[in-house]
N, C-alpha and C positions, 0 to 999 in steps of 0.2 A: 504493500500500500504506500510505502514511502516513495515509490517511483511514479506514482500517479501524477498527471498534469494538475496544475493548481486548480483548474475548474472542477475536476473530479474530487480533489481534496476538499474544496469548498462545499460541493454537493454533499459529501459524506459528513462534513461538519454540521451542515444544516440538519441532516437526519439525526445526528447525535444530539443536537440542541432540541429537536422535537421530542426525542426520547426522554431527555431531561425534563421537559415540560410535562410529560406524561407520568414519569415515575418519581421525579424529585431526587433522584439518587446521583449526587454530585460525583462521588467516587466512581460509580459505574460509567458516567460520562467521561471522566478523565481516563479511565481504563480503555474505553472504546476509542479514544483519540490517540492513545499511545502508539499503535501500529503505524501512524503517519510519520513518526519520528521527526517532529518539527522543532526539536530543541526545547523551548519553553511553551508548553501547551496553553498556559494561561494567557500569555501575550499573543500567541497565535490566534486564539479565539477572539480576543479583543480586536486584533488586526482584521480578521475576517468580518466581524460585525461592522467595524468602521468602514471597510471597503464596500460592503453591501449598502450601508447608509449613503456613502458618497456617490454610489452608482444608482441610487434610488431603486434598489431591488424590491422584491416582494415584501410587503409590510409584515406579513405573518412570519416569513423566514427571518426577517430582521429582528422582530420581537423575540423570537426564540433564541437567536444568537446573543442578543443584548441581555436577556435574562440569564443565560448561561455565563456570559462574560462577567456580569455583575456578581453572580454566585461565586465566581472564581476570584473576586476581589478587584476586578478591573471594570469600573463603571465610569465612563468618561462623559463629558458634556454633550457630545453629539448623540449619545445614547439616551439621554434623559427623556425626550419626548416619547420614546418607545416603552417607557416604564409606566406611563400614565394609563389608567384604565381606559379601555375603549368605550366611548359613550354609546349607550343603547338608545335607539330611536324612541321618542315619546309615543305613547299609544294615542290613536286619534280619538 
């Protein structure tokens, strides 16, 4: 997995973030990312999240990445809007 192109590593990281949202198991998320051999997994997730934000990627994917990054201790200013609750439409 460490030989994957960045695009596929990013896709995998998005899936790991979605898994974290589902189970809340931070250690499992870290373990799932280990085969990527990215050096520092915490800053790697931060960088992926910020890249998705700057490229105006899918909001759901960004939110998952941001929540995982913040759980790992890296919650930056560009991530803040994605931590706010999603407003629910008012009933007619």
